[in-house]
C-alpha positions in Angstrom: 88.2 162.4 -118.4 85.9 164.8 -119.7 87.0 167.2 -122.4 87.7 170.4 -121.4 86.3 173.1 -122.8 88.2 176.2 -123.3 87.3 180.0 -125.0 89.7 182.4 -126.4 88.8 186.2 -125.3 89.4 188.2 -128.3 89.9 192.5 -128.3 87.0 193.4 -130.3 89.5 196.7 -131.3 91.9 194.1 -132.7 90.9 190.9 -133.0 94.0 189.2 -130.8 93.6 187.0 -128.2 93.6 188.6 -124.8 92.6 185.4 -122.6 91.8 182.0 -122.4 89.1 180.8 -119.8 87.7 177.2 -119.0 84.2 176.8 -119.5 82.2 175.2 -116.5 80.8 172.1 -117.6 76.9 171.2 -116.1 78.8 168.6 -113.8 80.9 171.8 -112.5 78.2 173.8 -112.2 76.1 171.2 -110.1 79.1 171.1 -107.7 79.4 174.7 -107.4 75.7 174.6 -106.2 75.8 172.0 -104.2 78.9 173.8 -102.2 77.2 177.0 -102.2 74.0 175.3 -101.0 75.9 173.0 -98.4 78.1 176.2 -96.8 74.6 178.4 -96.3 74.6 177.8 -92.0 78.8 178.1 -91.8 78.5 181.4 -94.4 75.3 182.8 -91.8 77.0 181.6 -88.5 80.0 184.2 -89.8 80.7 187.2 -86.9 79.9 190.5 -88.8 83.7 191.8 -88.0 84.7 188.5 -89.5 83.0 189.5 -92.7 83.3 193.5 -93.1 87.3 192.3 -92.6 87.2 190.8 -95.5 85.7 193.3 -97.9 88.1 195.4 -96.3 91.0 193.0 -97.6 89.2 193.0 -100.7 89.2 196.4 -101.2 93.0 196.9 -100.7 93.7 194.2 -103.2 91.5 195.9 -106.0 94.1 199.0 -105.4 97.0 196.7 -105.1 95.7 195.5 -108.8 93.8 198.5 -110.2 95.8 199.0 -113.3 96.0 195.2 -114.1 91.9 195.1 -113.8 91.5 198.3 -115.8 93.6 196.9 -118.8 91.4 193.7 -118.5 88.6 195.5 -118.7 89.9 197.7 -121.7 91.3 194.4 -123.3 88.6 192.2 -123.3 85.6 195.0 -124.0 87.4 197.5 -125.6 86.0 200.3 -122.7 88.2 203.3 -123.2 91.1 202.8 -121.2 90.3 206.3 -119.0 86.6 204.9 -118.7 88.2 201.3 -117.5 89.9 202.8 -115.0 87.3 205.1 -113.2 84.9 201.2 -113.4 87.9 200.1 -110.9 87.6 203.1 -109.0 83.6 202.4 -108.5 84.6 199.0 -107.9 86.4 200.1 -105.2 83.6 202.4 -103.8 80.9 199.6 -104.0 83.2 196.8 -101.7 83.9 200.3 -99.2 80.1 200.8 -99.2 79.1 197.3 -98.5 81.8 196.9 -95.4 80.4 200.6 -94.0 76.9 199.1 -94.6 77.7 196.6 -92.0 78.1 199.1 -89.1 74.1 199.5 -89.4 72.4 196.7 -91.4 70.0 194.2 -89.4 67.1 194.3 -87.6 64.5 196.7 -86.0 61.5 196.9 -83.6 58.2 196.7 -84.2 55.5 198.5 -81.4 53.0 195.4 -81.8 51.2 196.8 -78.5 49.6 199.7 -80.0 46.3 197.7 -79.1 45.4 196.1 -75.5 45.3 192.7 -76.5 48.9 193.1 -77.3 49.9 194.4 -74.0 53.2 193.1 -73.1 53.9 191.3 -76.6 57.2 192.6 -78.1 58.5 192.0 -81.8 61.9 192.6 -83.5 63.1 191.4 -86.3 66.4 190.6 -88.1 67.5 189.6 -91.8 68.7 186.1 -92.4 71.2 185.0 -95.5 68.1 183.9 -98.0 70.6 181.5 -99.6 72.4 180.8 -102.5 72.1 183.5 -105.0 73.1 183.2 -108.8 74.6 186.6 -110.3 74.6 187.0 -114.3 76.9 189.8 -115.3 77.0 191.9 -118.8 80.0 192.9 -120.8 79.7 196.7 -121.0 80.5 197.2 -117.1 82.3 193.6 -116.1 84.0 194.5 -112.9 81.7 197.0 -111.3 78.6 195.3 -111.9 79.4 191.8 -111.1 80.6 194.3 -107.6 77.3 194.7 -107.0 76.3 191.4 -106.8 79.2 190.5 -105.1 80.0 192.4 -102.3 76.4 193.2 -100.9 76.3 189.1 -101.2 79.6 188.4 -99.2 78.2 191.3 -96.8 75.1 189.4 -95.5 76.4 186.2 -95.9 74.5 184.7 -98.6 76.9 182.5 -101.0 76.9 183.3 -104.8 77.8 181.5 -107.7 78.6 184.4 -110.7 78.5 184.1 -114.3 80.8 186.7 -115.9 80.1 188.0 -119.5 81.5 185.9 -122.1 82.9 188.3 -123.9 85.0 189.9 -120.5 85.1 187.2 -117.9 88.8 188.4 -117.5 88.2 190.9 -114.3 85.5 188.9 -112.5 88.4 186.1 -112.0 90.5 188.5 -111.2 88.0 189.7 -108.3 87.4 185.9 -107.8 91.4 185.6 -107.3 91.5 188.7 -104.6 88.5 187.2 -102.2 90.1 183.7 -102.1 93.6 185.9 -101.0 91.5 188.0 -98.8 89.9 185.0 -97.1 86.7 184.9 -98.6 84.8 181.2 -98.0 86.0 179.2 -101.0 82.0 178.0 -101.2 81.0 181.8 -100.5 82.0 183.0 -104.2 82.7 181.4 -107.2 82.9 182.7 -110.5 82.1 180.4 -113.3 82.4 181.4 -117.2 80.1 179.1 -118.9 77.9 179.0 -122.0 73.9 180.1 -122.0 72.9 176.4 -121.0 75.0 175.8 -117.8 74.0 179.6 -116.9 70.0 179.0 -117.2 70.8 175.7 -115.2 72.8 178.1 -112.4 69.9 180.3 -112.5 66.7 178.3 -112.3 67.7 175.6 -109.8 65.7 175.2 -107.0 68.4 175.8 -104.5 69.4 179.1 -105.7 66.6 181.8 -103.8 67.8 184.8 -105.3 68.6 185.5 -109.3 69.9 188.8 -109.9 70.4 189.8 -113.5 71.8 192.0 -115.4 71.2 192.3 -119.2 69.2 192.0 -122.0 65.2 192.3 -121.7 64.5 189.1 -123.5 67.2 186.7 -121.5 65.9 188.8 -118.1 62.2 188.1 -118.5 63.2 184.3 -119.8 64.8 184.1 -116.6 62.5 185.0 -114.3 60.1 183.2 -115.8 61.2 179.8 -114.9 63.5 180.4 -111.5 62.4 179.7 -108.7 63.2 181.8 -106.0 63.1 186.0 -106.4 64.4 187.6 -109.0 66.0 190.9 -109.1 66.4 192.6 -113.0 68.3 195.3 -114.4 67.6 195.5 -117.7 67.7 197.5 -121.1 66.5 201.3 -121.7 66.0 204.1 -124.1 66.6 206.8 -122.0 65.6 210.3 -122.8 66.6 213.9 -121.7 64.8 216.6 -121.7 66.3 219.9 -122.5 64.5 223.0 -121.5 64.6 226.5 -123.1 66.3 228.0 -119.9 68.8 225.6 -119.4 72.9 225.8 -120.1 72.8 224.5 -123.5 76.7 224.1 -123.3 76.9 222.1 -120.4 73.7 220.1 -121.6 75.4 219.7 -125.0 78.7 218.1 -123.3 77.0 215.9 -121.0 74.6 214.4 -123.6 77.3 213.9 -126.0 79.4 212.0 -124.0 76.9 210.2 -122.5 75.5 209.0 -125.7 78.6 208.2 -127.3 81.1 207.6 -124.4 81.9 203.8 -124.7 80.3 203.5 -127.9 77.3 204.1 -126.2 76.9 200.5 -124.8 75.5 201.5 -121.3 71.9 201.1 -120.6 71.2 204.4 -119.1 73.4 206.4 -122.0 71.2 209.1 -123.0 69.3 207.7 -126.2 66.6 210.7 -127.1 67.0 213.7 -126.6 63.9 215.9 -126.4 64.5 219.8 -127.1 62.3 222.6 -126.2 61.6 224.2 -129.9 62.6 227.4 -128.7 66.3 226.7 -127.9 66.3 223.5 -130.5 68.4 225.0 -133.1 71.0 226.3 -130.7 70.8 223.2 -128.7 71.7 220.9 -132.0 74.2 223.0 -132.7 76.1 223.0 -129.7 76.0 219.2 -129.3 77.2 218.6 -133.1 80.2 220.6 -131.6 80.5 218.7 -128.7 80.3 215.1 -130.5 82.6 215.9 -133.3 85.4 217.1 -130.3 85.1 213.2 -128.9 87.9 211.4 -129.8 87.2 208.4 -131.6 89.6 205.0 -132.1 92.1 202.9 -130.1 90.5 202.3 -126.7 93.7 201.5 -125.3 94.7 205.4 -125.6 94.4 207.8 -122.8 92.0 210.0 -124.9 90.2 207.9 -126.6 86.1 208.4 -125.4 84.6 206.4 -128.3 86.1 202.5 -129.2 84.3 200.0 -131.1 81.1 197.9 -130.2 81.7 194.9 -128.9 81.0 192.4 -132.1 80.5 192.5 -135.6 76.6 191.9 -135.4 76.5 194.5 -133.1 77.6 196.6 -135.4 75.7 195.8 -138.7 72.6 196.0 -136.0 72.8 199.6 -135.3 74.1 200.3 -138.9 70.7 198.8 -140.2 68.7 200.8 -137.5 70.0 204.0 -138.0 69.5 203.9 -141.9 65.8 202.5 -141.0 65.9 205.8 -138.8 66.6 207.7 -142.2 70.2 208.2 -140.9 73.9 206.5 -142.2 76.6 205.7 -140.5 80.5 205.9 -140.8 81.9 202.6 -140.0 85.0 200.9 -140.3 84.5 197.2 -138.9 83.2 197.6 -135.5 84.5 201.1 -135.4 81.4 203.4 -136.0 81.6 207.5 -135.8 78.6 208.8 -134.0 75.7 209.5 -135.0 72.8 212.0 -134.7 69.3 211.5 -135.8 67.2 214.6 -136.1 63.6 213.6 -136.0 63.6 210.3 -136.7 60.1 208.4 -137.0 58.5 207.5 -133.5 58.1 204.0 -135.0 61.5 203.6 -135.3 63.8 200.8 -133.7 66.3 204.0 -132.9 63.0 205.7 -131.0 61.7 203.1 -129.6 64.3 200.0 -128.6 67.6 200.2 -126.9 70.3 200.9 -129.4 72.9 200.0 -127.4 75.4 201.8 -129.9 76.5 205.3 -130.4 73.5 206.8 -131.7 71.2 209.5 -130.0 68.0 210.6 -131.2 67.2 214.7 -131.0 63.5 215.9 -131.6 61.6 219.1 -130.5 58.8 219.7 -128.0 56.2 222.5 -128.1 55.8 222.4 -124.6 57.2 220.9 -121.1 53.7 218.9 -121.2 54.9 217.5 -124.8 58.4 216.8 -123.7 57.4 215.0 -120.6 54.8 212.6 -122.9 57.8 212.2 -125.4 60.1 211.1 -122.8 57.2 208.5 -121.2 56.8 207.0 -124.8 58.7 204.1 -124.3 58.4 200.6 -123.0 61.3 201.4 -120.9 62.0 203.3 -117.4 65.2 203.5 -116.1 66.3 206.8 -115.3 66.0 210.1 -117.3 67.5 213.3 -117.7 66.4 217.2 -117.3 68.3 220.3 -117.9 66.3 223.2 -116.3 66.5 226.1 -113.9 62.9 225.9 -112.4 61.8 224.0 -109.5 58.2 223.6 -110.6 59.5 221.5 -113.8 62.4 219.0 -111.2 59.0 218.2 -108.9 56.7 217.9 -112.1 59.1 215.6 -113.7 60.1 213.8 -110.1 56.4 213.3 -109.8 55.3 212.3 -113.6 58.6 210.6 -115.5 57.9 206.5 -115.2 61.5 206.1 -114.6 63.3 204.5 -111.8 65.3 207.7 -111.2 65.5 211.6 -112.7 68.7 213.0 -112.9 68.3 217.2 -113.0 71.4 219.4 -114.3 73.2 216.0 -116.1 72.8 213.1 -118.1 70.7 209.9 -117.5 74.1 208.1 -117.4 74.7 209.7 -114.2 74.7 206.9 -111.1 76.1 206.9 -107.5 76.8 203.2 -106.5 74.9 203.1 -102.8 71.9 205.0 -104.5 68.4 202.9 -105.4 69.6 202.2 -108.8 66.3 200.6 -111.1 63.8 201.0 -113.5 60.5 200.1 -113.9 57.8 198.9 -117.4 60.4 196.6 -119.4 63.4 197.8 -117.1 63.7 195.3 -114.6 62.2 194.2 -111.1 63.9 195.9 -107.9 66.4 198.0 -107.4 70.8 198.0 -106.9 72.8 199.8 -104.9 74.7 198.1 -102.2 72.0 198.3 -99.0 69.2 197.4 -101.3 70.9 194.4 -102.6 71.6 193.5 -99.1 67.9 193.4 -98.4 67.2 191.3 -101.6 69.7 189.2 -100.7 68.3 188.4 -97.0 64.7 188.0 -95.5 63.4 189.2 -92.5 62.6 187.5 -89.5 60.1 188.0 -86.6 60.7 187.4 -83.1 57.9 188.1 -80.8 57.9 188.0 -77.1 55.5 187.7 -73.9 57.5 189.6 -71.1 
């Protein structure tokens, strides 16, 4: 019998072991791929009402174990407990949305008799499951980013194999238990903690028709280059926010401080670059410093904590090095970094150009709105951007000119609704998440032409 591979999951806050998990071997991954591939017809033939009922039972299970899930997120990823509870609430909404979408998700009719030669010809379409889906999930939203892959797959009848994050596998393992209790076909959802070698095999196997990946740009583009089917990539960002002279500066400072530093800045759409019109730069900077100083930093298990530790020592060391390169300094206790505001860092610094994924924000001046838009677009990434203004013309210009997947007006770029089309351009990925959009990605449209 092969030796079982076991991983200890340690809290980033205090290093204690909070969970042990069995890691899937290559043989176990092959077994999962085989069972998922074999189940395609069975799952496709499930009636809509049965799939919806399962999703609704999962929602009930999530509600019943909400605090357990929140504690698992907090302990394994060090996300502050209040934010962890909010993530569970969002996961419940994600599954609720998937169940609701089944009332209208389906096909359409196409008027093909627009030319005389097609008289009597009718066309209808229907969406069918594309096949096996592999989902890869990062540590910063270990439950809800998994739900954005699992819920749409279960809704459309596409078998899915999910690799949870190695730092925080517990939340998705609990979701897997809830799904089985809710009556999910065992081949429809398989949660497989595994190492990167096994994960790559799961992502690139010829039987996998859709790879849904959320994580680093380097890994995502690599897997896309080897994937046999479609790849939906939600990658990194260094989101910008523009603060115009007519904005409510206190509101902007409050929302941007929480976005920049909440959950230790380990959010791909957290604000990393704040661009402020020169006329209000000093006033905004003062407000931002005040709002940042008011944030609670420390033990993530405390209800009032907003900024906990980063995920590991390597991340802390990298963030500190990037801040120093940009001319700043860090107050650091192990993995706990105090929030850092960089003023006018070099545009060539990593803190401006790359995704820092930590509690750091850069603040720069813009002499005009044109310059602000140009600075916001000065990035290899394009996930979301924030805009604080009361001028409709500026809103419309930003919507047309910012090279991003989403423009957030009156709030930070980290605002996201679970049913919006969410995703990026440029180096930030391919495709869109959001429940209905993922349901479309996990299905293929088929046309039926008939002559009456």
